[in-house]
C-alpha positions in Angstrom: 6.5 -31.4 -13.2 3.5 -32.4 -13.1 -0.1 -31.2 -14.4 -1.3 -29.6 -11.2 2.7 -27.8 -10.4 3.0 -24.3 -10.3 5.8 -21.8 -10.2 6.1 -20.6 -6.8 4.6 -17.1 -6.1 7.1 -14.1 -5.5 6.8 -12.5 -2.7 5.9 -8.6 -2.7 7.8 -6.8 0.3 5.2 -5.3 1.9 5.7 -3.9 5.6 2.9 -5.1 7.5 1.2 -3.1 10.3 -0.1 -5.2 12.9 0.0 -2.3 15.3 -0.9 1.4 16.4 2.4 1.8 17.1 4.1 0.8 13.8 1.5 2.8 11.9 2.8 5.7 14.0 6.4 5.1 13.8 5.8 4.9 10.2 3.8 7.9 9.1 6.2 10.1 11.3 9.6 8.4 9.5 11.8 11.3 9.4 14.1 9.6 6.9 12.6 11.0 3.7 11.2 7.8 2.7 8.4 7.7 0.5 5.2 5.9 2.2 2.7 3.6 0.6 0.1 2.4 2.4 -2.4 -0.2 1.4 -5.7 -1.3 3.3 -6.7 -4.1 2.3 -10.1 -6.2 2.5 -9.6 -10.2 2.4 -13.4 -10.9 2.2 -13.5 -8.2 -0.8 -13.1 -9.8 -4.2 -12.8 -6.3 -5.6 -10.0 -5.7 -2.6 -8.4 -8.8 -4.0 -8.0 -7.7 -8.0 -6.4 -4.3 -6.8 -4.3 -5.6 -4.7 -3.1 -8.5 -7.1 -2.3 -5.9 -10.5 -0.8 -4.3 -7.7 1.5 -6.0 -7.0 1.7 -7.1 -10.6 2.5 -3.9 -12.1 4.7 -2.7 -9.1 8.1 -3.0 -11.0 10.0 -0.7 -8.8 8.0 1.1 -6.2 10.0 -1.2 -3.8 13.3 1.0 -4.2 11.5 4.4 -4.9 9.4 3.9 -1.3 8.4 2.4 1.8 5.3 -0.4 0.8 3.1 -1.2 3.9 0.5 -3.1 4.5 -2.9 -2.9 6.7 -5.2 -6.2 6.5 -8.5 -4.5 7.2 -10.2 -7.3 8.2 -7.3 -8.5 11.3 -6.9 -4.4 12.0 -9.6 -2.6 11.4 -8.8 0.4 14.7 -5.2 0.6 12.3 -7.4 1.6 9.0 -8.8 4.0 11.5 -6.1 5.9 12.9 -5.1 6.3 9.2 -7.7 7.9 8.2 -7.8 10.0 11.4 -3.7 11.0 10.9 -3.9 11.3 7.1 -7.2 13.4 6.8 -8.3 10.9 4.1 -11.7 9.2 4.5 -11.9 5.2 4.1 -12.2 2.9 2.2 -11.0 -0.3 0.8 -9.3 -1.2 -0.9 -7.4 2.2 -0.6 -3.6 3.3 -1.4 -2.2 6.5 0.5 1.1 8.1 -0.4 2.9 10.3 1.8 6.2 12.0 0.9 7.4 14.8 3.5 5.1 14.0 5.4 2.2 14.6 3.2 -0.5 12.8 1.2 0.5 13.5 -2.3 -2.0 10.2 -3.6 -5.1 8.7 -3.1 -6.8 6.4 -5.0 -9.0 3.9 -4.2 -10.6 0.4 -5.8 -9.8 -0.2 -9.6 -8.3 3.3 -10.0 -5.2 2.3 -7.9 -2.5 2.2 -10.5 1.6 1.0 -9.4 2.3 2.2 -12.6 0.9 5.5 -12.4 2.6 5.7 -8.7 5.8 5.0 -9.9 6.2 7.2 -12.7 5.3 9.8 -9.9 7.3 9.5 -7.6 10.0 9.1 -10.4 8.7 12.8 -11.5 9.2 14.4 -7.9 11.9 12.6 -7.2 14.2 13.7 -10.4 
């Protein structure tokens, strides 16, 4: 390994939402799965920090919920639609968690806590 070599980054198992139809399908998913929506601004350092910390600390989230990612700069209209259907005022970065078609968790900025979400979901599932 050379001086500037680095370990390959692991790929986080996001489902990228790029259309309003995908958002509505994810929102109305009747499978009973818990859904997590992460809204991220690629130009915001706080959003980048929150995303990085979230991905580093989410150990089992992909096993207990579906993980949806919305790039706010490319798909702002999707974020607007999520605000409309969730009745959760837009923030960035923001996490919205849905269980049985009800919002059970929402948080923004540095308060986004992957481990806290995992604890909440494990408690609900148990």
